[in-house]
N, C-alpha and C positions, 0 to 999 in steps of 0.2 A: 342175191344180197335183196333186192328192192320187188318180188316179186310179185305181192299184193297188190303193188300202187297201184298196176293196173285193172286188175280185180275189183281192188277198193273203189278205183273211177267208175268201172263200169257196169258194178251193179249199185252202187251209192248214187247214182247221179238221177234221180227220180222226181228231184224238184231242182230248178234253177241255178239254190244259193252255190250248188256242190258244183260248179262250172270250172272253178280254179283248180282241184283234183287233178286234172288233165295235165298244167303244165306245173305244178308247183314241186321243188327239188326237197321240199321235207313237208310230211303230213303228222303229226301226230294224234293218235285218237285217243281223247279223254274218256275213261272207264271208272266209274264206280262200284269198289265192293260193297255190297249192301250187306253183308253179312260183317262185314268188319267196322261197317260205320258206327261211330258212336253214336250219334243222333239219326237214327234211321228215317224218321220222315223228312228231314231235311238235306238227305242227300244233295237235291238241285241245286239250291243255293251254294255249298258248299264247291260244288264243279263248277257252281258261276262264276266263284273268286276266285279257284284256280287257274280258271280260261281267261278270266282279264288280267291277273297276274303276268299271265304268261304275255298277253297280247300286248301289255306293256314293256315287257323288258325286250321285247324284242323290236319297239319303237326305239327304245331306247337303246340296243344297239345299231340303230339305224335298218334295220329290217321291216320287209312288209309283211303283215301276217293277218289273215283272215280268220273271223269265226265260222265255222259250218255248222249247222244246226243240224241236231240228229235227236236229240231227247223230243219227246210227243210225237216224231212221226212214226208210228207205229212198224211203216212196211222198211224205212230205211234202219231203223235199230233193229228188225229181224234179218237184215241183209248185212250189217257190220259185225254182229254177234255170229252168224254164219260164217263169213271174212274168218275172222279173228278165232273161232271156236271159242266163243266165250261162256264160260259155266253161268249157270243158271243166276246165279248172284252176284254176277257182274253186268253192269248195267250199263252202255255206251251212251254217251252225253253230246259229247260232240267232238268236230275235227278241227284243231290248227291246222292249217296250213301256211307255212314261212318261206321265204324267198327275198331274192333283192328287188326291188321297188322298179318298175318299168318307168321309164323317161317320161315324167310329169304329174307323177303318181308319187312321189318323194314323201315323208312323212313331214308336215306341216302342221303348225297349229291353225285352228281354226274356233274362232268364237262362236260359240253357238249359245252363248247366254241369251237367257229371253226374260226381261222381267215381267211381262205377262204371266208367264209360268207359276209364277209364285203366288199360291192363296194362302189366305192367314184365315183360320178356324172354319172354312169351308171354300169347297169349291166354286 
């Protein structure tokens, strides 16, 4: 049923951010079908918005979720394409891992607002 999960972990961990693939009960690979994209030049922005919506909903449901980068890491993109036998026009974007947060890692609001980051008309 989840036979590719082990392969996914083994073959995609070429950089440290993908360590949670080993223990996550769910991993969703987000892919973009470039051929079907309405605006072909901004598919990464569309995928980013979709990924963020998934992360927000996971948080809303009390789940833990992590965005594991794939796009722009050519070696990782190639491995994901190979594992899932993606056609030429389907590009992997990221992997969202989802599970229940470990003790001490529960979702909580963190105020990261920093007034000094706001600039008017020039940086």
